[in-house]
N, CA and C atoms as an extended XYZ file, in Angstrom:
456
Properties=species:S:1:pos:R:3:atomname:S:1:resname:S:1:resid:I:1 pbc="F F F"
N         0.844       -1.170        0.000 N   MET     1
C         0.000        0.000        0.000 CA  MET     1
C         0.896        1.241        0.000 C   MET     1
N         0.654        2.124       -0.936 N   GLU     2
C         1.394        3.376       -1.006 CA  GLU     2
C         0.661        4.454       -0.215 C   GLU     2
N         1.417        5.206        0.576 N   ILE     3
C         0.852        6.324        1.326 CA  ILE     3
C         1.470        7.595        0.767 C   ILE     3
N         0.620        8.475        0.277 N   ARG     4
C         1.070        9.723       -0.338 CA  ARG     4
C         0.508       10.912        0.423 C   ARG     4
N         1.164       12.069        0.256 N   ASN     5
C         0.658       13.292        0.878 CA  ASN     5
C        -0.231       14.033       -0.113 C   ASN     5
N        -0.687       15.215        0.296 N   LYS     6
C        -1.610       15.987       -0.533 CA  LYS     6
C        -0.981       16.451       -1.844 C   LYS     6
N         0.338       16.481       -1.895 N   SER     7
C         1.039       16.850       -3.131 CA  SER     7
C         1.349       15.630       -3.995 C   SER     7
N         0.868       14.455       -3.564 N   ARG     8
C         1.063       13.174       -4.247 CA  ARG     8
C         2.482       12.621       -4.116 C   ARG     8
N         3.290       13.193       -3.208 N   ASP     9
C         4.624       12.658       -2.949 CA  ASP     9
C         4.497       11.377       -2.137 C   ASP     9
N         5.287       10.367       -2.455 N   LEU    10
C         5.265        9.105       -1.724 CA  LEU    10
C         5.878        9.300       -0.339 C   LEU    10
N         5.117        8.966        0.708 N   LEU    11
C         5.607        9.072        2.082 CA  LEU    11
C         6.114        7.731        2.591 C   LEU    11
N         5.407        6.664        2.202 N   HIS    12
C         5.771        5.336        2.711 CA  HIS    12
C         5.080        4.265        1.878 C   HIS    12
N         5.753        3.154        1.705 N   GLU    13
C         5.144        2.002        1.059 CA  GLU    13
C         5.080        0.896        2.101 C   GLU    13
N         3.860        0.519        2.480 N   ALA    14
C         3.668       -0.437        3.569 CA  ALA    14
C         3.290       -1.803        3.025 C   ALA    14
N         3.918       -2.835        3.592 N   GLU    15
C         3.571       -4.207        3.220 CA  GLU    15
C         2.369       -4.702        4.009 C   GLU    15
N         2.215       -4.188        5.235 N   ASN    16
C         1.070       -4.590        6.056 CA  ASN    16
C         0.688       -3.432        6.972 C   ASN    16
N        -0.437       -3.600        7.655 N   LEU    17
C        -0.973       -2.523        8.494 CA  LEU    17
C        -0.312       -2.457        9.857 C   LEU    17
N         0.580       -3.368       10.181 N   ARG    18
C         1.251       -3.360       11.476 CA  ARG    18
C         2.552       -2.541       11.424 C   ARG    18
N         3.023       -2.231       10.253 N   GLY    19
C         4.296       -1.525       10.116 CA  GLY    19
C         4.165       -0.033        9.923 C   GLY    19
N         3.152        0.582       10.521 N   LEU    20
C         2.925        2.012       10.323 CA  LEU    20
C         3.268        2.851       11.550 C   LEU    20
N         3.745        2.205       12.598 N   SER    21
C         4.113        2.929       13.824 CA  SER    21
C         5.391        3.717       13.609 C   SER    21
N         5.523        4.810       14.351 N   ASP    22
C         6.729        5.645       14.375 CA  ASP    22
C         7.053        6.322       13.041 C   ASP    22
N         6.112        6.372       12.114 N   LEU    23
C         6.375        6.983       10.811 CA  LEU    23
C         5.977        8.452       10.790 C   LEU    23
N         6.623        9.217        9.910 N   ASP    24
C         6.243       10.596        9.667 CA  ASP    24
C         5.288       10.593        8.481 C   ASP    24
N         4.000       10.695        8.769 N   LEU    25
C         2.965       10.653        7.737 CA  LEU    25
C         2.173       11.965        7.708 C   LEU    25
N         2.880       13.067        7.980 N   ARG    26
C         2.216       14.374        7.940 CA  ARG    26
C         1.559       14.590        6.581 C   ARG    26
N         0.336       15.096        6.628 N   ASP    27
C        -0.438       15.420        5.433 CA  ASP    27
C        -0.748       14.210        4.548 C   ASP    27
N        -0.648       12.998        5.093 N   ALA    28
C        -0.979       11.794        4.321 CA  ALA    28
C        -2.451       11.813        3.921 C   ALA    28
N        -2.744       11.263        2.766 N   VAL    29
C        -4.124       11.158        2.291 CA  VAL    29
C        -4.502        9.679        2.303 C   VAL    29
N        -5.346        9.321        3.264 N   LEU    30
C        -5.788        7.935        3.432 CA  LEU    30
C        -7.308        7.846        3.337 C   LEU    30
N        -7.918        8.816        2.761 N   GLU    31
C        -9.367        8.964        2.728 CA  GLU    31
C       -10.076        7.719        2.203 C   GLU    31
N       -11.081        7.256        3.005 N   GLY    32
C       -11.947        6.169        2.584 CA  GLY    32
C       -11.344        4.776        2.610 C   GLY    32
N       -10.134        4.619        3.115 N   LEU    33
C        -9.488        3.302        3.114 CA  LEU    33
C        -9.962        2.426        4.266 C   LEU    33
N        -9.882        1.116        4.076 N   THR    34
C       -10.140        0.166        5.145 CA  THR    34
C        -8.804       -0.147        5.799 C   THR    34
N        -8.655        0.303        7.055 N   LEU    35
C        -7.401        0.148        7.791 CA  LEU    35
C        -7.679       -0.487        9.157 C   LEU    35
N        -8.576       -1.473        9.162 N   GLU    36
C        -8.944       -2.143       10.412 CA  GLU    36
C        -7.713       -2.727       11.089 C   GLU    36
N        -7.556       -2.427       12.386 N   GLY    37
C        -6.458       -2.982       13.171 CA  GLY    37
C        -5.087       -2.409       12.851 C   GLY    37
N        -5.022       -1.351       12.072 N   ALA    38
C        -3.730       -0.749       11.728 CA  ALA    38
C        -3.031       -0.208       12.974 C   ALA    38
N        -1.711       -0.258       12.964 N   HIS    39
C        -0.904        0.241       14.082 CA  HIS    39
C        -0.193        1.519       13.652 C   HIS    39
N        -0.659        2.643       14.199 N   PHE    40
C        -0.051        3.951       13.952 CA  PHE    40
C         0.582        4.493       15.235 C   PHE    40
N         0.976        3.618       16.151 N   ASP    41
C         1.520        4.059       17.433 CA  ASP    41
C         2.708        4.999       17.232 C   ASP    41
N         2.670        6.132       17.915 N   HIS    42
C         3.728        7.153       17.901 CA  HIS    42
C         4.000        7.729       16.506 C   HIS    42
N         3.083        7.540       15.572 N   ALA    43
C         3.250        8.100       14.221 CA  ALA    43
C         2.854        9.572       14.215 C   ALA    43
N         3.406       10.326       13.274 N   ASN    44
C         3.040       11.720       13.088 CA  ASN    44
C         2.076       11.791       11.908 C   ASN    44
N         0.794       12.005       12.221 N   LEU    45
C        -0.254       12.113       11.212 CA  LEU    45
C        -0.862       13.521       11.220 C   LEU    45
N        -0.059       14.507       11.586 N   GLU    46
C        -0.555       15.880       11.642 CA  GLU    46
C        -1.029       16.325       10.264 C   GLU    46
N        -2.245       16.849       10.220 N   GLY    47
C        -2.813       17.335        8.966 CA  GLY    47
C        -3.236       16.242        8.003 C   GLY    47
N        -3.184       14.988        8.415 N   ALA    48
C        -3.551       13.880        7.532 CA  ALA    48
C        -5.046       13.867        7.255 C   ALA    48
N        -5.432       13.263        6.141 N   THR    49
C        -6.832       13.101        5.781 CA  THR    49
C        -7.201       11.632        5.941 C   THR    49
N        -8.061       11.365        6.931 N   LEU    50
C        -8.536       10.006        7.213 CA  LEU    50
C       -10.060        9.966        7.124 C   LEU    50
N       -10.609       10.910        6.416 N   ARG    51
C       -12.061       11.050        6.295 CA  ARG    51
C       -12.668        9.762        5.737 C   ARG    51
N       -13.701        9.253        6.462 N   GLY    52
C       -14.433        8.083        6.002 CA  GLY    52
C       -13.688        6.766        6.075 C   GLY    52
N       -12.551        6.729        6.734 N   CYS    53
C       -11.780        5.480        6.842 CA  CYS    53
C       -12.438        4.507        7.807 C   CYS    53
N       -12.209        3.225        7.568 N   ASP    54
C       -12.596        2.186        8.506 CA  ASP    54
C       -11.355        1.893        9.339 C   ASP    54
N       -11.338        2.409       10.566 N   LEU    55
C       -10.200        2.271       11.478 CA  LEU    55
C       -10.585        1.474       12.722 C   LEU    55
N       -11.498        0.536       12.532 N   TYR    56
C       -11.963       -0.335       13.604 CA  TYR    56
C       -10.753       -1.009       14.246 C   TYR    56
N       -10.652       -0.914       15.563 N   TRP    57
C        -9.579       -1.514       16.362 CA  TRP    57
C        -8.179       -1.003       15.986 C   TRP    57
N        -8.073        0.145       15.358 N   ALA    58
C        -6.755        0.701       15.036 CA  ALA    58
C        -6.113        1.259       16.304 C   ALA    58
N        -4.795        1.306       16.310 N   SER    59
C        -4.057        1.828       17.462 CA  SER    59
C        -3.261        3.061       17.064 C   SER    59
N        -3.519        4.143       17.811 N   PHE    60
C        -2.823        5.417       17.620 CA  PHE    60
C        -2.166        5.831       18.933 C   PHE    60
N        -1.714        4.883       19.723 N   PHE    61
C        -1.131        5.174       21.034 CA  PHE    61
C         0.022        6.168       20.874 C   PHE    61
N        -0.089        7.319       21.546 N   GLY    62
C         0.976        8.323       21.519 CA  GLY    62
C         1.183        8.995       20.176 C   GLY    62
N         0.278        8.797       19.237 N   ALA    63
C         0.418        9.401       17.907 CA  ALA    63
C        -0.043       10.851       17.922 C   ALA    63
N         0.391       11.620       16.924 N   SER    64
C        -0.073       12.998       16.772 CA  SER    64
C        -0.949       13.086       15.532 C   SER    64
N        -2.214       13.457       15.775 N   LEU    65
C        -3.176       13.683       14.701 CA  LEU    65
C        -3.659       15.130       14.747 C   LEU    65
N        -2.812       16.027       15.203 N   ALA    66
C        -3.178       17.441       15.311 CA  ALA    66
C        -3.620       17.953       13.938 C   ALA    66
N        -4.808       18.540       13.913 N   GLY    67
C        -5.317       19.114       12.673 CA  GLY    67
C        -5.739       18.096       11.623 C   GLY    67
N        -5.784       16.827       11.976 N   ALA    68
C        -6.163       15.789       11.011 CA  ALA    68
C        -7.664       15.831       10.738 C   ALA    68
N        -8.046       15.421        9.548 N   GLY    69
C        -9.454       15.310        9.171 CA  GLY    69
C        -9.889       13.859        9.274 C   GLY    69
N       -10.695       13.569       10.281 N   VAL    70
C       -11.110       12.191       10.552 CA  VAL    70
C       -12.645       12.103       10.515 C   VAL    70
N       -13.269       12.998        9.766 N   GLN    71
C       -14.716       13.075        9.712 CA  GLN    71
C       -15.317       11.757        9.217 C   GLN    71
N       -16.373       11.312        9.919 N   GLY    72
C       -17.125       10.148        9.477 CA  GLY    72
C       -16.383        8.828        9.537 C   GLY    72
N       -15.234        8.795       10.181 N   ALA    73
C       -14.457        7.550       10.257 CA  ALA    73
C       -15.079        6.571       11.244 C   ALA    73
N       -14.901        5.296       10.978 N   GLN    74
C       -15.338        4.224       11.873 CA  GLN    74
C       -14.177        3.935       12.815 C   GLN    74
N       -14.330        4.313       14.082 N   LEU    75
C       -13.240        4.235       15.059 CA  LEU    75
C       -13.624        3.395       16.284 C   LEU    75
N       -14.534        2.458       16.122 N   GLN    76
C       -14.941        1.642       17.256 CA  GLN    76
C       -13.739        0.831       17.757 C   GLN    76
N       -13.553        0.838       19.086 N   GLY    77
C       -12.459        0.083       19.692 CA  GLY    77
C       -11.084        0.675       19.444 C   GLY    77
N       -10.999        1.899       18.957 N   VAL    78
C        -9.711        2.528       18.648 CA  VAL    78
C        -8.941        2.858       19.931 C   VAL    78
N        -7.624        2.841       19.838 N   ASP    79
C        -6.756        3.213       20.950 CA  ASP    79
C        -6.133        4.575       20.646 C   ASP    79
N        -6.672        5.616       21.293 N   PHE    80
C        -6.138        6.974       21.192 CA  PHE    80
C        -5.455        7.374       22.498 C   PHE    80
N        -5.031        6.399       23.310 N   LYS    81
C        -4.381        6.743       24.576 CA  LYS    81
C        -3.136        7.578       24.305 C   LYS    81
N        -3.010        8.683       25.045 N   LYS    82
C        -1.882        9.608       24.968 CA  LYS    82
C        -1.703       10.233       23.582 C   LYS    82
N        -2.743       10.203       22.761 N   ALA    83
C        -2.663       10.780       21.415 CA  ALA    83
C        -2.915       12.283       21.452 C   ALA    83
N        -2.307       12.990       20.507 N   ASN    84
C        -2.507       14.422       20.330 CA  ASN    84
C        -3.532       14.611       19.217 C   ASN    84
N        -4.741       15.013       19.601 N   LEU    85
C        -5.814       15.255       18.647 CA  LEU    85
C        -6.222       16.733       18.651 C   LEU    85
N        -5.276       17.610       18.973 N   VAL    86
C        -5.542       19.042       19.031 CA  VAL    86
C        -6.014       19.523       17.652 C   VAL    86
N        -7.204       20.110       17.637 N   GLY    87
C        -7.731       20.665       16.395 CA  GLY    87
C        -8.159       19.638       15.362 C   GLY    87
N        -8.176       18.362       15.708 N   ALA    88
C        -8.607       17.328       14.755 CA  ALA    88
C       -10.101       17.448       14.510 C   ALA    88
N       -10.536       17.117       13.300 N   ASN    89
C       -11.952       17.163       12.963 CA  ASN    89
C       -12.501       15.738       13.000 C   ASN    89
N       -13.267       15.439       14.059 N   LEU    90
C       -13.875       14.121       14.252 CA  LEU    90
C       -15.394       14.193       14.059 C   LEU    90
N       -15.844       15.185       13.321 N   ARG    91
C       -17.279       15.368       13.100 CA  ARG    91
C       -17.877       14.088       12.496 C   ARG    91
N       -18.913       13.555       13.167 N   GLY    92
C       -19.611       12.376       12.658 CA  GLY    92
C       -18.849       11.075       12.771 C   GLY    92
N       -17.684       11.085       13.418 N   ALA    93
C       -16.910        9.843       13.588 CA  ALA    93
C       -17.581        8.956       14.625 C   ALA    93
N       -17.401        7.653       14.489 N   ASN    94
C       -17.990        6.704       15.419 CA  ASN    94
C       -16.899        6.122       16.315 C   ASN    94
N       -16.848        6.610       17.568 N   LEU    95
C       -15.919        6.102       18.571 CA  LEU    95
C       -16.665        5.291       19.628 C   LEU    95
N       -17.827        4.773       19.243 N   GLY    96
C       -18.630        3.963       20.156 CA  GLY    96
C       -17.983        2.597       20.385 C   GLY    96
N       -18.715        1.743       21.078 N   ARG    97
C       -18.205        0.414       21.405 CA  ARG    97
C       -18.057       -0.452       20.152 C   ARG    97
N       -17.087       -1.387       20.204 N   ASP    98
C       -16.913       -2.318       19.098 CA  ASP    98
C       -17.975       -3.422       19.184 C   ASP    98
N       -17.943       -4.371       18.271 N   ASN    99
C       -18.955       -5.433       18.219 CA  ASN    99
C       -18.938       -6.356       19.425 C   ASN    99
N       -17.839       -6.375       20.172 N   LEU   100
C       -17.734       -7.197       21.372 CA  LEU   100
C       -18.026       -6.389       22.633 C   LEU   100
N       -18.405       -5.133       22.463 N   GLY   101
C       -18.709       -4.268       23.602 CA  GLY   101
C       -17.498       -3.544       24.156 C   GLY   101
N       -16.354       -3.692       23.508 N   GLY   102
C       -15.136       -3.025       23.969 CA  GLY   102
C       -15.155       -1.542       23.655 C   GLY   102
N       -14.636       -0.730       24.580 N   PRO   103
C       -14.672        0.722       24.395 CA  PRO   103
C       -13.495        1.254       23.579 C   PRO   103
N       -13.717        2.404       22.981 N   SER   104
C       -12.606        3.171       22.424 CA  SER   104
C       -11.869        3.798       23.596 C   SER   104
N       -10.563        3.994       23.455 N   GLN   105
C        -9.706        4.445       24.556 CA  GLN   105
C        -9.187        5.856       24.285 C   GLN   105
N        -9.534        6.788       25.176 N   LEU   106
C        -9.074        8.173       25.046 CA  LEU   106
C        -8.335        8.630       26.300 C   LEU   106
N        -7.821        7.688       27.087 N   GLN   107
C        -7.121        8.050       28.314 CA  GLN   107
C        -5.880        8.884       27.989 C   GLN   107
N        -5.751       10.007       28.694 N   ASP   108
C        -4.609       10.919       28.572 CA  ASP   108
C        -4.462       11.543       27.182 C   ASP   108
N        -5.505       11.484       26.369 N   ALA   109
C        -5.467       12.105       25.046 CA  ALA   109
C        -5.724       13.609       25.178 C   ALA   109
N        -5.228       14.376       24.217 N   THR   110
C        -5.452       15.816       24.179 CA  THR   110
C        -6.342       16.128       22.983 C   THR   110
N        -7.568       16.577       23.283 N   LEU   111
C        -8.546       16.886       22.241 CA  LEU   111
C        -8.885       18.373       22.225 C   LEU   111
N        -8.001       19.193       22.760 N   GLU   112
C        -8.231       20.635       22.808 CA  GLU   112
C        -8.482       21.165       21.397 C   GLU   112
N        -9.612       21.860       21.236 N   GLY   113
C        -9.942       22.444       19.936 CA  GLY   113
C       -10.440       21.446       18.905 C   GLY   113
N       -10.584       20.182       19.283 N   ALA   114
C       -11.081       19.171       18.344 CA  ALA   114
C       -12.559       19.418       18.056 C   ALA   114
N       -12.975       19.050       16.867 N   ILE   115
C       -14.379       19.167       16.473 CA  ILE   115
C       -15.025       17.806       16.683 C   ILE   115
N       -15.983       17.766       17.621 N   LEU   116
C       -16.629       16.508       17.988 CA  LEU   116
C       -18.125       16.512       17.680 C   LEU   116
N       -18.585       17.464       16.877 N   ASP   117
C       -19.999       17.544       16.523 CA  ASP   117
C       -20.453       16.238       15.872 C   ASP   117
N       -21.590       15.740       16.325 N   LEU   118
C       -22.227       14.545       15.770 CA  LEU   118
C       -21.380       13.270       15.900 C   LEU   118
N       -20.298       13.326       16.655 N   ALA   119
C       -19.483       12.125       16.876 CA  ALA   119
C       -20.169       11.232       17.907 C   ALA   119
N       -20.108        9.932       17.692 N   ASN   120
C       -20.629        8.971       18.658 CA  ASN   120
C       -19.494        8.599       19.603 C   ASN   120
N       -19.613        9.001       20.857 N   LEU   121
C       -18.595        8.731       21.868 CA  LEU   121
C       -19.146        7.855       22.992 C   LEU   121
N       -20.326        7.307       22.790 N   GLU   122
C       -20.967        6.515       23.840 CA  GLU   122
C       -20.111        5.303       24.215 C   GLU   122
N       -19.770        5.220       25.512 N   GLY   123
C       -18.969        4.116       26.023 CA  GLY   123
C       -17.471        4.318       25.907 C   GLY   123
N       -17.024        5.338       25.175 N   ALA   124
C       -15.586        5.594       25.060 CA  ALA   124
C       -15.029        5.951       26.437 C   ALA   124
N       -13.836        5.470       26.723 N   GLU   125
C       -13.225        5.710       28.027 CA  GLU   125
C       -12.229        6.860       27.965 C   GLU   125
N       -12.196        7.635       29.050 N   TYR   126
C       -11.253        8.739       29.191 CA  TYR   126
C       -10.710        8.730       30.608 C   TYR   126
N        -9.668        9.500       30.853 N   SER   127
C        -9.085        9.593       32.192 CA  SER   127
C        -9.209       11.026       32.692 C   SER   127
N        -8.820       11.217       33.936 N   GLU   128
C        -8.822       12.569       34.503 CA  GLU   128
C        -7.845       13.479       33.770 C   GLU   128
N        -6.863       12.911       33.090 N   ARG   129
C        -5.869       13.703       32.356 CA  ARG   129
C        -6.224       13.917       30.882 C   ARG   129
N        -7.358       13.388       30.448 N   THR   130
C        -7.809       13.646       29.079 CA  THR   130
C        -8.232       15.108       28.992 C   THR   130
N        -7.773       15.802       27.968 N   ILE   131
C        -8.100       17.219       27.785 CA  ILE   131
C        -9.107       17.333       26.639 C   ILE   131
N       -10.294       17.852       26.969 N   PHE   132
C       -11.367       18.003       25.996 CA  PHE   132
C       -11.463       19.444       25.512 C   PHE   132
N       -12.187       19.662       24.405 N   PRO   133
C       -12.427       21.041       23.957 CA  PRO   133
C       -13.202       21.817       25.022 C   PRO   133
N       -13.036       23.123       25.033 N   LYS   134
C       -13.766       23.981       25.978 CA  LYS   134
C       -15.258       23.724       25.877 C   LYS   134
N       -15.885       23.542       27.051 N   GLY   135
C       -17.323       23.363       27.116 CA  GLY   135
C       -17.804       21.949       26.837 C   GLY   135
N       -16.908       21.046       26.495 N   PHE   136
C       -17.310       19.665       26.198 CA  PHE   136
C       -17.553       18.906       27.497 C   PHE   136
N       -18.662       18.209       27.586 N   ASP   137
C       -19.009       17.433       28.772 CA  ASP   137
C       -19.063       15.945       28.403 C   ASP   137
N       -18.048       15.169       28.824 N   PRO   138
C       -18.020       13.750       28.456 CA  PRO   138
C       -19.216       12.962       28.977 C   PRO   138
N       -19.759       13.364       30.106 N   GLU   139
C       -20.921       12.657       30.656 CA  GLU   139
C       -22.151       12.817       29.759 C   GLU   139
N       -22.321       13.978       29.167 N   LYS   140
C       -23.443       14.197       28.250 CA  LYS   140
C       -23.334       13.311       27.011 C   LYS   140
N       -22.105       12.915       26.689 N   HIS   141
C       -21.867       12.048       25.529 CA  HIS   141
C       -21.775       10.577       25.936 C   HIS   141
N       -22.143       10.299       27.195 N   LYS   142
C       -22.183        8.935       27.736 CA  LYS   142
C       -20.826        8.237       27.684 C   LYS   142
N       -19.779        9.026       27.929 N   MET   143
C       -18.429        8.479       28.023 CA  MET   143
C       -18.193        7.961       29.444 C   MET   143
N       -17.181        7.122       29.609 N   THR   144
C       -16.882        6.501       30.899 CA  THR   144
C       -15.527        6.952       31.412 C   THR   144
N       -15.516        7.485       32.629 N   LEU   145
C       -14.244        7.860       33.268 CA  LEU   145
C       -13.563        6.594       33.758 C   LEU   145
N       -12.363        6.348       33.289 N   ARG   146
C       -11.576        5.178       33.694 CA  ARG   146
C       -10.538        5.647       34.710 C   ARG   146
N       -10.688        5.177       35.934 N   VAL   147
C        -9.758        5.524       37.020 CA  VAL   147
C        -8.748        4.394       37.148 C   VAL   147
N        -7.438        4.712       37.095 N   PRO   148
C        -6.435        3.641       37.193 CA  PRO   148
C        -6.521        2.927       38.544 C   PRO   148
N        -6.312        1.634       38.494 N   LYS   149
C        -6.323        0.844       39.734 CA  LYS   149
C        -5.059        1.144       40.511 C   LYS   149
N        -5.183        1.356       41.815 N   SER   150
C        -4.014        1.662       42.634 CA  SER   150
C        -3.306        0.386       43.032 C   SER   150
N        -2.028        0.510       43.294 N   GLY   151
C        -1.222       -0.614       43.771 CA  GLY   151
C        -0.705       -1.513       42.667 C   GLY   151
N        -0.812       -1.073       41.420 N   ARG   152
C        -0.311       -1.916       40.319 CA  ARG   152
C         0.693       -1.182       39.500 C   ARG   152
């Protein structure tokens, strides 16, 4: 799979969806692709276009998606723990529970300035250190506060 930026320059050629961690994929255009279970851990996806992607069970642990367009994406069961989603557009994205009832993970994520209009966040987990956009109330969106277990 070839990953190109908005100028059509080749950013990376991937043999599988597990080899996408730690990559610089700024401004990548992945619109509408099926990327179920892809691993983007610690990748730089700032300004990337992921609009309409199927990212079911994808992992973005510690990744930066600042300013990314993720509108209408299927993100059930996604791992956004410690991810930078500052200014990301998640309008209409589905971060609800996966088919097994597992939650999407937003613990310690930064969503300051993110667009969450019409996004399904029901059941998604967050922590006390998750930073939401001004005025956003996770309880109104039926999100679950995950408190770390002590002594472990």
